[in-house]
C-alpha positions, 0 to 999 in steps of 0.5 A: 478402501481406496475411495472413488475418487483416489481409484484412479490417482496412482500413489505419488498423487495419493499421498501428495493429496494426503500431505498438502500438495508435497511436491513430489521432489519431497516424497521422494524423501520419504518413500522412493519407491512411490515416486520412482514408479513409471506411471506418469504422475498427473498434472495437480490443478490446485497446486498453481492456483494455491501456490503461484504468486500475481507477477508484480507490479511495474513502477509507473514511469510517467508524471505530471507536467505541471506541479500540483496538477497531481496530488498523492495522499496516505496516511500511515499509521497508529504508531504505538506511542504518540507524540507529546501533542497527541499524534500517532497518525501523518498524513503524506502529501506528495506531488507528482511533479516535483516528488515533494513531500509535505508530512502532517502529524495527526491525532486521528485520521479526521483531521486529514481532511481539514489539513487537506483542504488548507492545503488546495488553498495554499497552492492556489494562493502562493502559487497560483495553480490549481490542484487538478487530480487528487489520487489515494487509496480507499480510505474513508477520510477521502470518501466522505461526502464533506470531501467530496463536496469540496472536490466537487467544488473545486472542480478536483477530479479524485482517483482511488487505486483498486481495493487490495491492490497496495501496489499501484500505491508501492512508490508511496508505502515505501516512502512512507515507511522511510518517513516514520524511520525519519520522524523516529529519529527527529523524535529521539533527537532531543535539540530538535522540536517536534511540529505538530499541526498545521506546520508540515515538514516538507520533504524530499521524495527518495 
């Protein structure tokens, strides 16, 4: 006997639910008689919620007006194999204006803050500029108390992307994958000694 909820459903709608919301076009291959009746199929309220995807995020075309005004930070890793110095992660620092990218190989995520602090001082001493904004995801390595105190001391505004929204960091995530492949190629080159630690790779952002 059909339940109360199924009493008002057509056979096609009932099998649509039973078969995990299979489309009516696919139901025709199972039993054409079920879907060829003249009764109008109701609109399933569950299918749009479960099957539709969120629209893609458009890439931002805006850029900072001066170098080092806005820095983008990201950490990739861990890689399944470590370097000869034990590094399994790398930190990328991207200048929003020039799109120049510095890549630091690090052993632990906790090594990111000392490198960031040294980079800010490097920009001040060598280029005579101050970092105004740092943008990152919600990684805790960029939101610890010591790091936040450093931001306040330097007058740096820290911006983060929304939780579970990597699309806002799509440009930097995509290039992180490119750098990952590039560093793999460098590791396999026996004539190249891979620098670790405070000596970064300076790479163009594609």
